[in-house]
N, C-alpha and C positions, 0 to 999 in steps of 0.2 A: 462849806460847800463849794466855794470858789476853788480851793486847793484840790479837791478830789476830781472836779471836772478838768483841771489842768493836767493832772497826772494821767487821766484816762486819755486825753488827747495825745500826750507824750507817748504813752504806750501804743496806742493805735498807730501813730506816725511812725514809730520804730518798727512795728510789725509790717507795715506797708513797705517800708524801706527795705527790710530784709527779704520779703517776698519778691520785691522787684529786682533785687540783686540776683537772686536765684533764677528768675525768669530771664534776665538779660544774659546770665552766664550760660544757661542752657542753649540759648540761641547762638551763642558765639563759639561753642565747642566744636572741635574737629578741624580747625584751620591751622595750616603750617605753611611757613615761608621758607623755601629752600634757596640758600645762597651758597654757590660753589666757592670753595676756598682756592681753587686752581690746582690743588695738589692732585696728581694722577698716579695710579698704580698700574704699571704695565707688567705683563707676564710674557717675556720674550722667549722663555725657555721652559718647556714642559717635557720631561722624559718619562714616558709611560713605562718603559722597561725597568728604570731604576726607581720609579715612583718619586721622582724629585722635580720640584718646581722652583723656579728663580723668578723673583719679582723685583722691579725697580720702583722706588718711590721718587717722583720727580716734581719739580715746580719750575715753571718757565724754562723748560728744557734742561734744567741742571738736575743731576741726580744726587739725592741726599741720602738715600738708603738702599742697600742691596740686601735682600733676604733670600736665603736658600732654605727650603724645607723638604726634608725626606719624609714622606708619608708612612712608610713602613717602619722606620727606626724612630720616628718623631724627633729627629735631630734638626735643630734650627741653627743657622749661622747668620749673623747680622753684622753688616759693615755699614758704618755711618750712623747718622741720627737725624731725625726730623725736628729735633728740638731747636736747632740753629735758625730754622725758619721763624720761629716764634719771636726772635730778636727784632724782626722787621716790624716797625711801627704799624704799618698798614694792616698786617695779618695777625697782629697780637690777639685780637679777640675772636678771629674767625677760625683759628686752628684750635680745636678743643681736644683733638685726639693726641695721645703721646705715643712714643715708640712701641710700647707694649700693645697698644690698641691696634696699630698697624701690623705688628707681627701676628696677633691673633687673627686679624682679617685675612692675612695672606695664608695662614694655616687652614682656615676654614675653606677658603677658595681652592686651595691646593687639593684638599680632601675631595672636594666636589669635582675638580677637573680630572683627577685620577680615577675616581669611581665612575665617572661618565665617559672616560677615555677622550677627553677634550685636549687636542693639541694646539689648536688655533683659537684663541679666546675671542678675538674680534670676529672671525667667521661664525663662531658659535652663537654670539649675541645678535649678530645681524640676521642669522637664520631663525632664531627663536624670537 
């Protein structure tokens, strides 16, 4: 009799523990902390006639990548690499994107800029 009551208590305590974990987890969902890596994407050159966009990926004023994308021909030219920033001890865990991710981001943005006839990115985002 003593063993069966101990087993019942163990099962009930495990069930309460699992239920409380789900309750706590539900209350904490939806929170995100954003920490900027300091890497900036600038779009200094947008040619609407040629459907071509040039982007510079910079960190602390130094240009690490230059990406040219033609929306009509879907041709991409990449000079440089963002991977060299990852050698910095302080940024090693903060930079999770690789070169391909930045190229894809520029391609998507270029398509948007050309479709919406945006020539000045800063003015566009200040306006909207």
